[in-house]
LOTORVO-558561 format. One line per 8 residues: number of its first residue (from 0); their letters; for each residue x, y, z of N, C-alpha, C. Coordinates in steps of 0.1 Angstrom, whole numbers, plus 5000, padded with zeros to 4 digits. Example, Ala and Ser with C-alpha at 12.3 -4.5 7.8 and 13.67 -1.06 7.14 Angstrom:
REM LOTORVO-558561
0) as) 5132:4943:5078:5123:4955:5078:5132:4967:5078  5128:4978:5071:5137:4989:5071:5129:5000:5079
***
This chain:
REM LOTORVO-558561
0) malqdfia) 6441:3973:1623:6442:3967:1637:6433:3976:1646  6426:3969:1654:6418:3976:1664:6426:3983:1674  6422:3994:1680:6429:4001:1690:6432:3992:1702  6422:3984:1706:6423:3976:1718:6434:3965:1716  6435:3960:1704:6445:3950:1702:6459:3956:1702  6461:3968:1697:6474:3975:1697:6478:3979:1712  6468:3983:1720:6471:3986:1734:6475:3974:1741  6468:3962:1739:6472:3950:1745:6486:3945:1742
8) eldslaad) 6490:3947:1729:6503:3943:1725:6514:3952:1732  6511:3965:1733:6520:3974:1740:6521:3970:1755  6510:3967:1761:6511:3963:1776:6519:3950:1777  6517:3940:1769:6525:3928:1769:6540:3931:1767  6543:3940:1758:6557:3943:1755:6563:3950:1767  6556:3959:1774:6561:3966:1786:6564:3956:1797  6555:3946:1799:6556:3936:1810:6569:3927:1807  6570:3923:1794:6582:3915:1791:6595:3922:1793
16) aqsafsga) 6595:3935:1789:6607:3943:1790:6611:3945:1804  6601:3949:1813:6604:3951:1827:6609:3939:1834  6603:3927:1830:6608:3914:1836:6622:3911:1831  6625:3914:1819:6639:3911:1814:6649:3920:1820  6646:3932:1821:6656:3942:1827:6658:3939:1842  6647:3937:1849:6649:3934:1864:6655:3921:1867  6654:3911:1857:6660:3898:1859:6675:3897:1854  6680:3908:1848:6694:3907:1843:6703:3907:1854
24) gdrdalea) 6712:3897:1854:6722:3896:1866:6735:3902:1863  6738:3906:1851:6751:3913:1848:6749:3922:1837  6759:3929:1833:6758:3939:1823:6756:3933:1809  6762:3921:1807:6760:3914:1794:6745:3910:1792  6739:3905:1802:6725:3901:1801:6716:3914:1799  6720:3925:1806:6712:3937:1805:6713:3943:1791  6725:3942:1785:6727:3947:1772:6720:3939:1761  6719:3926:1764:6712:3917:1754:6697:3920:1755
32) arveflga) 6692:3923:1767:6678:3927:1769:6675:3940:1762  6684:3949:1763:6682:3963:1757:6681:3961:1742  6690:3954:1736:6690:3952:1722:6676:3945:1717  6672:3936:1726:6659:3929:1722:6647:3938:1722  6646:3947:1732:6635:3955:1733:6636:3969:1728  6649:3975:1729:6651:3989:1725:6660:3991:1713  6663:3980:1706:6672:3980:1695:6667:3989:1684  6676:3997:1678:6671:4007:1668:6666:4001:1655
40) kagrlkav) 6671:3989:1652:6667:3983:1639:6657:3971:1641  6661:3962:1650:6653:3949:1652:6647:3948:1665  6646:3959:1673:6640:3958:1686:6625:3956:1685  6620:3950:1696:6605:3947:1696:6597:3959:1697  6602:3970:1704:6595:3982:1704:6594:3989:1691  6604:3988:1683:6604:3993:1669:6594:3986:1661  6593:3972:1663:6584:3965:1655:6569:3968:1658  6567:3970:1671:6553:3974:1674:6550:3988:1669
48) qkgmgtvd) 6560:3997:1669:6557:4010:1664:6553:4010:1649  6558:4000:1641:6554:3999:1627:6540:3995:1626  6534:3988:1636:6520:3984:1636:6511:3995:1638  6515:4007:1641:6506:4018:1643:6500:4022:1629  6507:4019:1618:6501:4022:1605:6488:4014:1602  6485:4003:1609:6473:3996:1606:6462:4000:1615  6464:4009:1625:6454:4013:1634:6445:4023:1626  6432:4022:1629:6423:4032:1622:6427:4046:1624
56) sgdkpaag) 6425:4054:1614:6430:4068:1615:6424:4076:1626  6412:4073:1630:6406:4080:1641:6411:4077:1654  6417:4065:1655:6423:4060:1668:6438:4062:1669  6444:4068:1658:6459:4069:1659:6464:4079:1669  6457:4090:1672:6462:4099:1683:6463:4091:1697  6452:4083:1700:6453:4076:1712:6463:4065:1712  6465:4059:1700:6476:4049:1699:6490:4055:1701  6492:4066:1695:6505:4073:1696:6508:4077:1711
64) qkfnavkk) 6497:4082:1718:6499:4086:1732:6503:4073:1740  6496:4062:1738:6499:4050:1745:6513:4045:1742  6517:4046:1729:6530:4041:1725:6541:4049:1732  6540:4062:1733:6550:4071:1740:6551:4068:1754  6539:4065:1761:6539:4062:1775:6547:4048:1778  6544:4038:1769:6551:4025:1771:6566:4026:1768  6569:4034:1758:6583:4036:1754:6591:4042:1766  6585:4052:1772:6591:4059:1784:6592:4049:1795
72) aieesfea) 6582:4041:1798:6583:4032:1809:6594:4021:1807  6595:4017:1794:6606:4007:1792:6620:4013:1793  6621:4025:1789:6634:4032:1790:6638:4034:1805  6628:4038:1813:6630:4040:1827:6634:4027:1834  6627:4016:1830:6631:4003:1835:6645:3999:1832  6649:4002:1820:6663:4000:1816:6673:4008:1825  6670:4021:1827:6679:4029:1835:6680:4024:1849  6669:4020:1854:6669:4015:1868:6677:4003:1870
80) assrlasa) 6676:3994:1860:6685:3982:1860:6699:3985:1859  6703:3995:1850:6717:3999:1849:6722:4005:1862  6714:4013:1869:6719:4018:1882:6720:4007:1892  6711:3997:1892:6712:3986:1901:6725:3979:1899  6729:3976:1887:6741:3968:1884:6754:3976:1887  6753:3990:1885:6764:3998:1888:6767:3999:1903  6756:4000:1911:6758:4000:1925:6763:3987:1931  6758:3976:1925:6763:3963:1929:6778:3961:1926
88) gssvnqdd) 6782:3966:1914:6796:3965:1910:6805:3973:1919  6800:3985:1924:6809:3993:1932:6811:3988:1946  6803:3979:1951:6804:3974:1965:6814:3962:1964  6821:3960:1976:6831:3950:1977:6824:3937:1980  6826:3927:1973:6821:3913:1976:6830:3907:1987  6825:3906:1999:6833:3901:2010:6839:3887:2007  6832:3879:1999:6836:3866:1996:6849:3866:1987  6850:3876:1979:6861:3877:1970:6872:3886:1975
96) fdvtlpgt) 6871:3891:1987:6881:3901:1992:6891:3893:2001  6904:3894:1997:6915:3887:2004:6921:3897:2014  6919:3895:2027:6924:3905:2037:6939:3903:2039  6945:3892:2033:6959:3890:2035:6968:3898:2025  6961:3903:2014:6968:3911:2004:6973:3924:2009  6985:3929:2006:6989:3942:2010:6981:3953:2004  6978:3963:2011:6971:3975:2006:6979:3983:1997  6972:3993:1991:6979:4002:1982:6986:4012:1991
104) plrigrlh) 6999:4013:1989:7007:4022:1998:7004:4037:1995  7003:4045:2006:7001:4059:2004:7014:4067:2003  7014:4077:1995:7026:4085:1993:7027:4095:2004  7036:4094:2013:7037:4102:2025:7047:4114:2022  7043:4126:2025:7051:4137:2023:7062:4138:2034  7071:4147:2032:7082:4149:2042:7086:4164:2042  7093:4168:2052:7097:4182:2053:7109:4184:2044  7109:4196:2038:7120:4201:2030:7133:4200:2037
112) pitqtier) 7144:4197:2031:7157:4196:2038:7161:4209:2045  7157:4221:2040:7159:4233:2047:7151:4234:2060  7139:4230:2059:7130:4230:2071:7135:4220:2081  7140:4209:2077:7146:4199:2086:7158:4205:2093  7166:4212:2086:7178:4218:2092:7174:4229:2102  7164:4237:2098:7159:4248:2108:7154:4241:2120  7146:4231:2119:7140:4225:2131:7150:4219:2140  7161:4213:2134:7171:4207:2141:7179:4218:2149
120) mkeimgrl) 7182:4229:2142:7189:4240:2148:7181:4245:2160  7168:4247:2158:7160:4252:2169:7160:4243:2181  7160:4230:2178:7160:4220:2189:7173:4221:2197  7184:4222:2190:7197:4222:2197:7198:4235:2205  7195:4247:2199:7196:4259:2206:7186:4260:2217  7174:4254:2216:7165:4254:2227:7170:4247:2239  7178:4236:2237:7184:4229:2248:7195:4237:2255  7200:4247:2247:7211:4256:2253:7204:4268:2259
128) gfsavegp) 7191:4269:2260:7184:4280:2266:7180:4291:2258  7181:4290:2244:7177:4300:2235:7163:4299:2230  7155:4309:2230:7142:4309:2225:7142:4313:2210  7134:4307:2202:7133:4310:2188:7122:4321:2186  7126:4332:2178:7117:4343:2176:7117:4346:2161  7106:4353:2157:7105:4356:2142:7102:4371:2141  7104:4376:2129:7101:4391:2127:7097:4393:2112  7093:4405:2109:7088:4408:2095:7100:4407:2085
136) eieddrhn) 7096:4403:2073:7106:4402:2062:7107:4415:2054  7097:4424:2056:7098:4438:2050:7102:4447:2062  7113:4453:2060:7119:4461:2071:7121:4476:2067  7123:4484:2078:7126:4498:2076:7141:4500:2077  7145:4512:2074:7159:4516:2075:7165:4514:2089  7158:4518:2099:7163:4518:2112:7167:4504:2116  7157:4494:2115:7160:4481:2119:7170:4473:2111  7170:4476:2098:7179:4469:2089:7193:4475:2089
144) fealnipl) 7195:4488:2092:7208:4494:2091:7211:4503:2103  7203:4513:2106:7207:4523:2115:7210:4517:2129  7200:4509:2135:7202:4504:2148:7213:4493:2149  7217:4488:2137:7228:4479:2136:7242:4485:2134  7242:4498:2136:7255:4506:2135:7260:4506:2121  7252:4506:2111:7256:4506:2097:7254:4520:2092  7264:4528:2090:7263:4542:2086:7258:4544:2072  7253:4557:2069:7248:4560:2056:7258:4557:2045
152) shpardpl) 7271:4559:2048:7281:4557:2038:7285:4542:2036  7280:4533:2044:7284:4519:2043:7279:4513:2030  7288:4505:2023:7283:4499:2011:7272:4489:2012  7269:4484:2024:7258:4475:2026:7245:4481:2023  7244:4495:2023:7232:4502:2020:7229:4504:2005  7239:4500:1997:7238:4503:1983:7226:4497:1977  7218:4504:1968:7206:4498:1962:7209:4486:1954  7222:4485:1949:7225:4473:1941:7227:4460:1950
160) dnfylsta) 7227:4462:1963:7229:4451:1972:7217:4449:1981  7206:4455:1978:7193:4453:1985:7181:4454:1976  7170:4448:1981:7158:4449:1974:7149:4460:1980  7151:4472:1976:7143:4483:1981:7129:4483:1974  7118:4485:1982:7105:4484:1976:7102:4496:1967  7106:4508:1972:7104:4520:1964:7112:4531:1970  7113:4542:1963:7120:4554:1968:7110:4564:1973  7111:4568:1986:7102:4578:1991:7105:4591:1986
168) tktakaga) 7095:4599:1982:7096:4613:1978:7087:4622:1986  7088:4634:1983:7079:4644:1991:7065:4642:1987  7062:4637:1975:7048:4636:1970:7043:4622:1971  7052:4612:1972:7048:4598:1972:7055:4591:1983  7048:4586:1993:7053:4579:2004:7051:4564:2003  7047:4559:1992:7045:4545:1991:7058:4537:1992  7058:4527:2001:7070:4519:2003:7080:4526:2013  7075:4536:2020:7084:4543:2029:7081:4539:2043
176) gpdgkpll) 7092:4539:2052:7090:4535:2066:7085:4547:2074  7084:4546:2087:7080:4557:2096:7089:4569:2095  7102:4566:2092:7111:4577:2091:7112:4584:2077  7103:4579:2068:7103:4585:2055:7113:4578:2045  7121:4570:2050:7131:4563:2042:7125:4550:2036  7130:4546:2024:7123:4535:2017:7124:4522:2025  7114:4513:2024:7114:4500:2030:7121:4491:2021  7125:4479:2026:7132:4469:2018:7130:4455:2024
184) lrsqtstv) 7132:4445:2015:7132:4432:2020:7145:4430:2029  7143:4425:2041:7155:4424:2050:7166:4417:2044  7178:4422:2046:7190:4416:2041:7197:4407:2052  7192:4406:2064:7197:4399:2075:7187:4397:2086  7188:4386:2093:7179:4384:2104:7183:4391:2117  7194:4399:2116:7198:4407:2128:7187:4417:2131  7178:4420:2121:7167:4430:2124:7158:4425:2135  7157:4411:2136:7148:4406:2146:7154:4408:2160
192) qirvmest) 7167:4407:2161:7174:4410:2174:7171:4424:2178  7171:4433:2169:7169:4447:2173:7154:4449:2178  7145:4443:2171:7131:4444:2176:7129:4437:2189  7135:4426:2192:7134:4420:2205:7140:4428:2216  7152:4433:2214:7158:4441:2224:7151:4454:2227  7144:4460:2216:7136:4472:2218:7125:4470:2228  7119:4458:2228:7108:4455:2236:7110:4446:2248  7123:4442:2250:7126:4432:2261:7138:4437:2269
200) pppvrivs) 7137:4439:2282:7148:4442:2290:7158:4430:2291  7171:4433:2293:7180:4421:2295:7177:4414:2308  7180:4401:2308:7188:4393:2299:7179:4389:2287  7186:4387:2275:7180:4383:2263:7188:4371:2258  7181:4360:2254:7187:4348:2249:7179:4342:2238  7181:4346:2226:7172:4342:2215:7180:4338:2202  7173:4330:2194:7178:4328:2180:7167:4332:2171  7170:4338:2160:7161:4342:2149:7164:4334:2137
208) lgrvyrpd) 7154:4328:2131:7156:4320:2119:7146:4325:2108  7150:4326:2096:7141:4331:2085:7147:4334:2072  7139:4338:2063:7144:4342:2050:7150:4356:2049  7160:4357:2042:7166:4371:2039:7168:4372:2024  7170:4384:2019:7170:4387:2005:7182:4396:2001  7189:4392:1991:7200:4400:1986:7200:4397:1970  7202:4408:1962:7202:4406:1948:7214:4400:1942  7217:4388:1947:7228:4380:1941:7224:4372:1929
216) tadathyp) 7233:4371:1920:7231:4363:1908:7231:4348:1912  7221:4341:1909:7220:4327:1913:7231:4318:1906  7238:4311:1914:7248:4302:1909:7249:4290:1919  7259:4283:1918:7260:4271:1927:7260:4274:1942  7265:4286:1945:7267:4289:1960:7259:4301:1964  7252:4308:1955:7245:4320:1958:7230:4319:1953  7221:4326:1960:7207:4327:1956:7202:4340:1962  7193:4346:1954:7187:4359:1959:7179:4358:1971
224) mfhqiegl) 7174:4346:1975:7167:4344:1988:7174:4332:1994  7177:4334:2007:7182:4322:2015:7178:4324:2029  7183:4315:2038:7178:4315:2052:7190:4317:2061  7188:4323:2072:7198:4325:2082:7193:4321:2096  7203:4317:2104:7200:4316:2119:7210:4326:2126  7204:4334:2135:7213:4343:2142:7209:4342:2157  7220:4341:2165:7218:4340:2179:7223:4352:2186  7216:4355:2198:7219:4367:2205:7218:4364:2220
232) lvdkgvtm) 7228:4367:2228:7228:4366:2242:7233:4379:2248  7224:4386:2256:7228:4398:2263:7225:4397:2278  7235:4399:2286:7234:4398:2300:7246:4405:2307  7246:4404:2319:7258:4409:2327:7270:4400:2326  7281:4405:2322:7293:4397:2322:7295:4387:2311  7288:4389:2300:7290:4380:2288:7303:4383:2281  7310:4372:2278:7324:4374:2272:7325:4365:2259  7336:4367:2253:7339:4359:2241:7340:4344:2244
240) adlksvlr) 7344:4341:2257:7345:4327:2261:7331:4321:2261  7321:4328:2264:7307:4323:2264:7303:4320:2249  7307:4330:2240:7304:4328:2226:7310:4315:2221  7323:4313:2224:7330:4302:2219:7324:4289:2225  7320:4289:2237:7314:4277:2243:7301:4273:2237  7292:4283:2234:7279:4281:2228:7281:4275:2214  7290:4282:2206:7292:4277:2193:7298:4263:2192  7307:4260:2201:7313:4247:2202:7302:4236:2205
248) mfcqsyyk) 7294:4239:2215:7283:4230:2219:7273:4228:2207  7270:4239:2200:7261:4237:2189:7267:4229:2178  7280:4232:2174:7286:4224:2164:7288:4209:2168  7292:4207:2181:7293:4193:2186:7280:4186:2184  7269:4192:2187:7256:4185:2187:7251:4183:2172  7253:4193:2164:7248:4193:2151:7257:4184:2141  7269:4188:2140:7278:4182:2130:7282:4168:2133  7285:4165:2145:7290:4152:2148:7279:4142:2147
256) reagheee) 7267:4146:2152:7255:4136:2152:7248:4136:2139  7246:4148:2133:7238:4148:2121:7245:4146:2108  7258:4149:2108:7265:4148:2095:7276:4137:2096  7276:4128:2106:7285:4117:2106:7299:4122:2108  7301:4133:2115:7315:4138:2118:7321:4130:2130  7330:4121:2126:7335:4112:2137:7345:4118:2146  7354:4127:2140:7364:4133:2148:7359:4144:2158  7366:4147:2168:7362:4157:2177:7360:4171:2170
264) vhirfrps) 7349:4177:2173:7346:4190:2167:7353:4201:2174  7360:4209:2166:7367:4221:2172:7363:4233:2163  7363:4245:2169:7361:4257:2162:7373:4266:2164  7374:4275:2154:7384:4285:2155:7379:4299:2150  7384:4309:2156:7380:4323:2152:7391:4330:2144  7386:4337:2133:7396:4345:2125:7391:4359:2126  7400:4369:2129:7396:4383:2130:7388:4387:2117  7378:4395:2119:7370:4400:2108:7364:4414:2112
272) ffpfteps) 7355:4419:2104:7348:4431:2107:7333:4431:2103  7325:4434:2113:7311:4436:2111:7307:4449:2118  7298:4457:2112:7295:4470:2119:7288:4468:2132  7281:4457:2134:7273:4455:2146:7279:4447:2157  7292:4442:2155:7299:4435:2165:7313:4441:2166  7319:4441:2178:7332:4445:2181:7337:4439:2194  7347:4430:2193:7354:4426:2181:7346:4416:2173  7349:4414:2160:7342:4405:2151:7351:4394:2146
280) vevdinwq) 7345:4382:2144:7353:4371:2140:7345:4363:2129  7353:4356:2121:7347:4345:2112:7349:4332:2120  7339:4323:2119:7339:4311:2126:7341:4299:2117  7351:4290:2120:7353:4278:2112:7352:4266:2121  7349:4255:2115:7350:4242:2122:7359:4233:2115  7366:4223:2122:7374:4214:2115:7364:4204:2107  7368:4201:2095:7359:4193:2086:7367:4185:2076  7367:4172:2077:7373:4163:2067:7388:4167:2064
288) ggwmeigg) 7395:4169:2075:7409:4172:2074:7413:4186:2072  7403:4195:2071:7405:4209:2069:7396:4218:2078  7394:4230:2073:7385:4239:2081:7374:4244:2072  7362:4245:2077:7350:4250:2070:7344:4262:2077  7342:4273:2069:7336:4285:2075:7321:4283:2076  7316:4286:2088:7301:4284:2090:7294:4297:2093  7301:4308:2095:7294:4321:2097:7303:4331:2104  7296:4342:2108:7303:4353:2115:7298:4355:2129
296) agmvdpnv) 7305:4361:2138:7301:4363:2152:7309:4374:2158  7306:4377:2170:7314:4387:2177:7306:4393:2189  7312:4402:2196:7306:4408:2208:7297:4420:2203  7285:4421:2208:7276:4432:2203:7282:4445:2205  7283:4453:2195:7289:4467:2195:7281:4475:2205  7288:4483:2214:7281:4492:2223:7271:4501:2217  7274:4506:2204:7265:4515:2198:7251:4508:2195  7251:4495:2192:7239:4487:2190:7231:4486:2203
304) lravgydp) 7238:4484:2214:7232:4483:2227:7225:4497:2231  7232:4508:2228:7226:4521:2231:7214:4524:2222  7215:4519:2209:7204:4521:2200:7191:4515:2205  7191:4505:2213:7179:4498:2217:7176:4502:2232  7184:4511:2238:7181:4515:2251:7189:4508:2262  7198:4499:2258:7206:4492:2268:7218:4500:2272  7223:4498:2284:7235:4505:2289:7247:4496:2288  7256:4499:2278:7267:4490:2276:7277:4489:2288
312) eevtgfaf) 7275:4498:2298:7283:4497:2310:7277:4487:2320  7265:4483:2317:7258:4473:2326:7257:4459:2320  7255:4459:2307:7254:4445:2301:7263:4445:2288  7266:4432:2285:7274:4430:2273:7267:4418:2266  7271:4415:2254:7264:4404:2247:7272:4399:2235  7268:4388:2230:7275:4383:2218:7264:4379:2208  7268:4379:2195:7258:4375:2184:7266:4367:2174  7259:4358:2168:7265:4350:2157:7254:4348:2146
320) gmgveria) 7259:4345:2134:7250:4342:2123:7255:4332:2114  7246:4323:2109:7251:4312:2100:7241:4311:2089  7245:4306:2077:7236:4304:2066:7230:4289:2067  7217:4288:2067:7211:4275:2069:7214:4267:2056  7213:4272:2044:7215:4265:2032:7229:4259:2032  7239:4267:2037:7253:4262:2037:7254:4250:2046  7248:4250:2057:7249:4239:2067:7242:4227:2061  7230:4229:2055:7223:4218:2049:7231:4212:2037
328) mrqhnitd) 7237:4220:2029:7245:4215:2018:7256:4207:2023  7263:4212:2033:7275:4204:2038:7270:4191:2044  7259:4191:2051:7254:4179:2058:7250:4168:2047  7244:4172:2036:7239:4163:2027:7247:4162:2014  7259:4168:2014:7268:4168:2003:7261:4173:1990  7254:4184:1991:7247:4190:1980:7257:4201:1974  7259:4200:1961:7270:4209:1955:7264:4222:1949  7251:4222:1947:7244:4234:1940:7232:4238:1948
336) irdlytnd) 7233:4251:1953:7222:4256:1962:7209:4256:1954  7209:4258:1941:7197:4258:1933:7189:4245:1933  7196:4234:1936:7188:4222:1938:7178:4222:1949  7180:4230:1959:7171:4231:1970:7158:4239:1966  7158:4246:1955:7147:4254:1951:7140:4250:1938  7145:4239:1932:7139:4235:1919:7126:4228:1921  7123:4223:1933:7110:4216:1936:7110:4203:1928  7121:4197:1926:7121:4184:1920:7119:4173:1930
344) vrflaqf) 7108:4166:1929:7104:4156:1939:7114:4145:1940  7120:4142:1929:7130:4131:1929:7142:4135:1937  7146:4147:1937:7157:4152:1945:7153:4153:1960  7141:4159:1963:7137:4161:1976:7134:4148:1984  7130:4138:1976:7126:4125:1983:7138:4118:1989  7150:4123:1987:7162:4117:1993:7163:4120:2007  7156:4131:2012:7159:4136:2025:7148:4133:2035
***
């Protein structure tokens, strides 16, 4: 075969292939054209390639160069047609789109039940004039114990009841506070009250909410990390009557409205002891025909007022603390505190 005839056959093949690929209206037509021109066994390009054997030996280099160029052009034409059909398939045909059909619903997240409880508490206490404050979760001995009138001999300082970060020594101060004593994860949010009083002259009217840590064995009612809300009011002439009024208004707002408590909400105080309040009481509310403990409270001990620079002869105050998880569990009838921390979406989606 003469070289000119072989080249003419290749040019005709290239024109036919490009016309077939560009005219393919769907993927089936494009695939049929691919098999016709680029098929590995019976494709037209393969048949033409076999004709190279009849070209004069001196013309074979030129014939091979032309064949490779035509093969590349045909393959590029096929790729272009594939991209064209892919782009057309990804666009929405307005004629086939039914605007009356419902869309795909989006999965909307929601706040964790503990966060919901905290936000509700902050809202209620805000209406009662209390500002929400926060503080560090890693505390020193002074703010976690000393300023709260907890002596060195008190069992609350026991290493088995706290998460100490390290033990300060003469040669290693890692994990030690400014007083050289070891730091720890705070065991109560009362530490925030001390920090606020140290920097704020009376009157003080705050609630502190946040995580606290105690090395309790996890079971249905205990967890090594949990949340507390603590309230503090310091001013001239503050009495236990003020404490009872604030707690009653809080319980009336939260439990009756949020937990479906139909009967009148009442609170009662039971004598107790806390190092940082005197007198101290446990607080209960009436619940489903009985009484439910919600936390501890009392008048701020004069030693605590002195520790932050307040004059107990000039001002008095009350403080109260409640467990957020306990309130959330009672509200939603949750029987195991661990359910709140398993991150099971099926459980959390109920709230």
